[in-house]
N, C-alpha and C positions, 0 to 999 in steps of 0.2 A: 368428378369424384364428389360425393356427398353422401349424407346419412346421419344416423344418430350419434355415431362415434367420430364424426368430423366436426370441428369447430367451424364457426362462420369464416374466419379468416384462412381456413384450410381448404375451402371449396375450389374446385376447378370448374370454370364457366367457358362456354365456347368463346365469348367475346374477349377473352383474356389474349394478351400478346404472349410470344414465346418466353420473353424475360419474367412476366408475371407468373406464368405457370411454373416456371424454374424456382421462383422464390417460394411459391406455395408448397412445392415438393420438398425443397430444402428445410422449410419451417417444419413440415410434417416429420421429416426424418430426425430433426434434432430432438423434436418431443418424444421421440422413441427411444432415444440414446440413454445410457446409464449415467446417472449423476456422478460428477467428480468433485472431490473435496480435498483441498491441500491445507496443511497447517505446518508452520515452522517458525521457529525462534532462532534468529541469528544473532548470536552473543559477540559484541565487538569490544567490550571492556569490562573488566571486573577488579578494581584496583582500590588501595587504601594508603593512608599516611598518618602519621602521628603529628598533631600541631598542638603544642602545649599540653594541657590536661584532657585532650579529646582526640579521638580518632575521627578521620573523614573518610567515608567509604563512598565509591561511585561504581555504578553499574549502567552500561548502555547495551541496548540490543535493538533488532530490527524484527518486529513481527509481520509475518505475511499470512493472509488468508485469501484462498481463491475458492469460489463456488461455482461450478458449471451446473445449472439447475435445468433438467431437460424439459419439464412441463412449462416453463417459462421461456424456454429457447434463448437463454441468456447467461452472461458471466457476471458474477458480483466479486470485486477484488478489493483488498485493502492492504496498505503498508503502514506500520506505526512504527515510528523511531521513538525510543524511550531513554530518557536520560535521568537517573535518580543519584542525587547527592543526599547523604545522610551523616550527620554527626551523633557521636555517642561518648560519653565520659570514659576516661581510662580506668579500667578496673582490672582485677587478675582475670575474671571471666572473659571480658572483652578482649584482653591481650591474648588470651588462649585462642579465642575465636579466630581474630585476624592473623595470628601466625600461622594458622592452617592454610591461609591464603598465600602464603610465600612472603618474600621481600616487600617492604613498604615501596611504594613509587610516588614520591611527592610530585615529580613533574607531571604524572598523569593526573592527579587531582587539580593541579594548576590548569591543565588544558580543559578539563571538565568544567571548572568554575567559569573560564573564559568562554567556552561554548555556550553555558547557559546565559551568560551576560549578553553575548551576541544575539542569541534567540530572543531575549527579552527586548532587546533594542529593535530588533526587525518587527516585533509586534507592535511597539510604539509607532514606528514608521508606517505600519499597515493601517493603524487607526488614523493617521493623518491623511494617507492617500485615498482612502474608501471611506464614504460617509455610512456605510451600512456594515456592521460586522456582528456576528452573532457567535455563539459558543461553538456551533458547528462549523462555522467558517464560511468562505466564499465558494459559490457553486458556478462551475463553468458547464453549460450544456450545449452540446452539438447535436442537434435534433437528428441529422443523418450525416455520417461520414462518408469517407469515399467507398467504404465497404458496404454501406447501406444500413450500418448499426446505429441505433438510437442510443447515443452515448452521453454520459456525464460524469464530471469529475468535482469532487468536493474536497477542498483542502482547508485543514483547521489546526489549531494549537490549543492544547489543555495544559494550564500551568497551575501546580498546587504549591505553594510557597509558605513556609513559616515566617512569622512576624519577628520572632526574637532569636532565629538561627538561620543557618545557611542552608537548611534542609529544603530541598526542592525536588518536585517531580514534574517532567515536562514529557508531553507526548505531541509529536507532530504527526498528523494523519493525512493520509491521501487515500480517497474511497472513489473506486471507479465502477461504474455500473453500465453495463452493454446489453443491448437487447436486439434480437433479430426479429424483424416485423415483415409482413407479407409485402407491403407496398409503401415505399418511401414517397414523400411528397416531392413535387417538382423543385421547389425552391426552399432553401434553408435561409431564414432571415439574416440580415447583415449584422443586426444588434439584437441581443437577448439581455434584459436587465441592464443596459448600457454597457455590456461587454462585446467588443467587436468579435466578428467570427474568427479572424486570424489569431487573436489572442486566446479564444475558447479552443482553437484546434491546436495551438502549441501547448496549452495546459494538458489536453488530452494526450498528446504525443509524449510529453515529459512523463506524465503518469505511466504510460504504458512502457515506455523505456526503462523506468525504475522498476517495475514489476518484472518485466522480461529479463533484466539483468539478474535479479534475485533468483528467478526460476532456474535460469541457466546455470547459475552458481550452485544452486542446491541439486540439480539433476546430475551434475558431476559427482557430488559428494553422496548422493542417495540414489543409487541405481533403481531401487525399487518404486520411484515416483512414476506414475503414468503420465503420458504427455496430455496437455489440454486438447480438446477438440478446436479446430481453428475456426470454424464457421460462425460461432457466436462470440467471438473476441477478436481484437485486433492486436493484442498484446504480442503474439509471436510473429506478426507481420510486420510490425512498425520498423522501419530502418532507422537505426540510431544515427542521432545528430552528433555534432561535437560541442555540445553545450550542457554544462552541469549545474544545477542549482545549489550544490552544496560546497563546491570548491572553486567554481570559476574557470577550471581548465578545460581544455578540449577533449572530451570523452563522453561516452554514453552517461546519461543522468543517472547518479547514484553509484557508479562502479567503484568510486574512490572509496567508499565506505565499507564495500564488500571485501576490500583488501585487509580490512581490520577483523573480519570475522576469524575467530579461533575455536568456536564450537557451535554445533547445530543441534537443536532439539527439534524434533519432529514426530508427527503422526500422519501417514499417509491417509488413514481413514479414522475419522473421529466420530465415535458414537453421538448421536442426537442429544443435545442438553449437556455436553461436555465441552471443556475449553482446550486451548492450546496444549501441544507439546508433551510428549511421553518420554521415549528413550532418548538418551544423549548419543550423538554420533559425532566423531571428530575426524 
């Protein structure tokens, strides 16, 4: 198979093994499939409380984006956990706005502040444990996993904190990139940038588990979601472990936070150039 419409990595040659020929055919098929795009926002908290002469408001959510791009034969996924704490003076206008949110919940505000402090503390520990840290975060790259996908995970934290108030915006992000290629190498290095293969594979597994759980949760709530194609991602194939980065208990990574979701905003198809979330679904 060759010709002007066949890429170099899609050519079938007589000297290829059956496995190599099969990978070429799969790659060709993936590039002819329809693109898939999923966007959703899982709202996990929206509370307020009055503290003296001010209101304290918190909002937390989990944003999910998954793109399966046919011409690249790959899947790009991200999960962003956002926590926002804002203070505002008590005025007749602000009282009216917050009353529309229902009863105040001081305990929820206390928990949100505690969570913010714990995340900040972990960032300080992160700085101590690793000599290199940038705004994007630490990257774990598995050149080829068991499925033959070239995969990488980048984990990071973005913090915006007010100097003279408790206002804070925190975003914890996990970005997963997977690509199906014609021929994987025979050997994947034991160490990449000083990170052992087992640690890179663990980071990849936990990222896939986290996104897998969120997708399964959303598919139950939103029947109109189309399933992902499995060939160019390992998200749907990963077998969940009993390890969670968020609570330390024995279950699939991130499932504990899904139990807090009380509202889903989603667009199953997002026009180019627009951002997340259109209609609310509960």
